[in-house]
C-alpha positions in Angstrom: 77.4 -62.1 -95.1 79.6 -64.7 -93.7 78.8 -68.5 -92.8 80.6 -71.1 -90.9 79.2 -74.7 -91.9 80.5 -77.6 -89.8 80.5 -81.2 -90.7 81.9 -84.7 -89.1 80.1 -84.9 -86.1 78.6 -88.3 -85.0 78.5 -91.3 -82.6 81.7 -93.2 -81.7 82.5 -96.0 -79.4 84.8 -94.7 -76.6 88.4 -94.9 -77.6 87.2 -94.0 -81.0 87.9 -90.8 -83.2 86.3 -88.4 -85.1 87.3 -85.3 -87.3 85.5 -82.0 -87.3 85.6 -79.8 -90.1 84.5 -76.2 -90.6 84.5 -74.1 -93.9 84.1 -69.9 -93.7 82.3 -68.6 -96.6 81.0 -65.3 -97.8 82.3 -61.9 -97.9 85.5 -62.3 -96.0 88.3 -59.8 -95.7 90.7 -61.8 -93.3 90.1 -64.6 -91.0 91.9 -64.0 -87.8 91.6 -66.6 -85.0 89.5 -69.9 -85.7 88.5 -72.7 -82.9 86.1 -75.1 -81.7 83.8 -74.7 -78.5 81.3 -77.5 -77.0 78.4 -77.4 -74.9 77.1 -80.4 -73.0 73.4 -80.7 -71.9 72.9 -78.9 -68.6 76.3 -77.4 -69.0 77.7 -74.0 -70.2 79.5 -73.6 -73.7 83.1 -73.9 -73.1 86.6 -73.6 -75.2 87.8 -76.9 -76.9 90.9 -75.3 -79.0 91.9 -72.4 -81.0 94.2 -71.4 -83.5 95.7 -68.2 -84.7 96.4 -67.0 -88.3 99.9 -67.8 -87.7 99.2 -71.6 -86.8 99.5 -71.3 -82.9 97.1 -73.5 -81.0 95.7 -73.6 -77.8 93.8 -76.4 -76.0 91.8 -77.2 -72.8 93.4 -79.1 -70.3 90.7 -81.6 -70.9 91.4 -82.2 -74.6 95.2 -81.5 -74.6 97.2 -84.6 -76.3 94.0 -86.2 -77.2 92.6 -83.3 -80.0 94.6 -81.7 -82.7 93.5 -78.7 -84.2 94.5 -77.4 -87.7 93.7 -74.6 -90.2 94.1 -74.1 -93.8 94.2 -70.1 -94.5 93.9 -70.6 -98.4 91.1 -72.7 -97.8 89.3 -70.7 -95.1 88.8 -74.1 -92.9 89.6 -75.3 -89.6 89.9 -78.9 -88.6 89.7 -80.5 -85.3 91.1 -84.3 -85.2 89.5 -85.8 -81.9 91.1 -89.2 -80.7 90.8 -91.2 -77.8 87.2 -89.9 -77.2 85.6 -90.1 -73.7 82.0 -90.2 -73.0 82.7 -86.8 -71.5 83.6 -85.5 -74.7 79.8 -85.7 -75.5 78.6 -82.3 -76.8 77.3 -80.1 -79.5 80.7 -78.7 -81.2 80.7 -75.3 -82.5 83.1 -73.8 -85.0 84.0 -70.1 -84.0 86.2 -67.3 -86.2 87.0 -63.7 -85.4 86.6 -62.5 -89.2 87.0 -59.0 -90.8 84.4 -59.1 -93.3 84.7 -56.8 -96.6 81.9 -54.7 -95.8 83.7 -53.4 -92.7 87.2 -54.4 -92.8 88.1 -52.4 -89.8 86.1 -54.4 -87.6 86.7 -57.7 -86.0 83.4 -59.8 -85.7 82.6 -63.0 -84.0 80.9 -65.7 -86.2 79.4 -69.0 -85.1 78.6 -72.0 -86.9 75.5 -74.1 -86.4 77.1 -77.0 -84.1 77.5 -80.5 -84.9 76.6 -83.4 -82.3 79.2 -85.4 -81.0 78.2 -88.5 -79.0 80.5 -90.8 -77.2 78.9 -94.0 -76.1 79.2 -97.6 -76.0 
């Protein structure tokens, strides 16, 4: 079994910062892309940022310049540093990873965390 566990959400004032972390554990052969998605009430889940195994990041236009994604391949973790937060960043944030597990390493499967709430409000 493979699990993704997120932490770091919370309530912050506009202009503030939060850092989200996600750790993958279990029967992992290889982790390829890792990333963060978010879903606001009444809206579809959307991509926030992803990072390849080779550390190449991709950002949604709405967060570029404010958020930074990073990963540690040795620790199987991905971080999202969120600065200059805005009320429209309020959402449940989900960690995502494409993982080849040890049981079936020939397949790349999509794994999701349970989500962590981020609320930006004064």
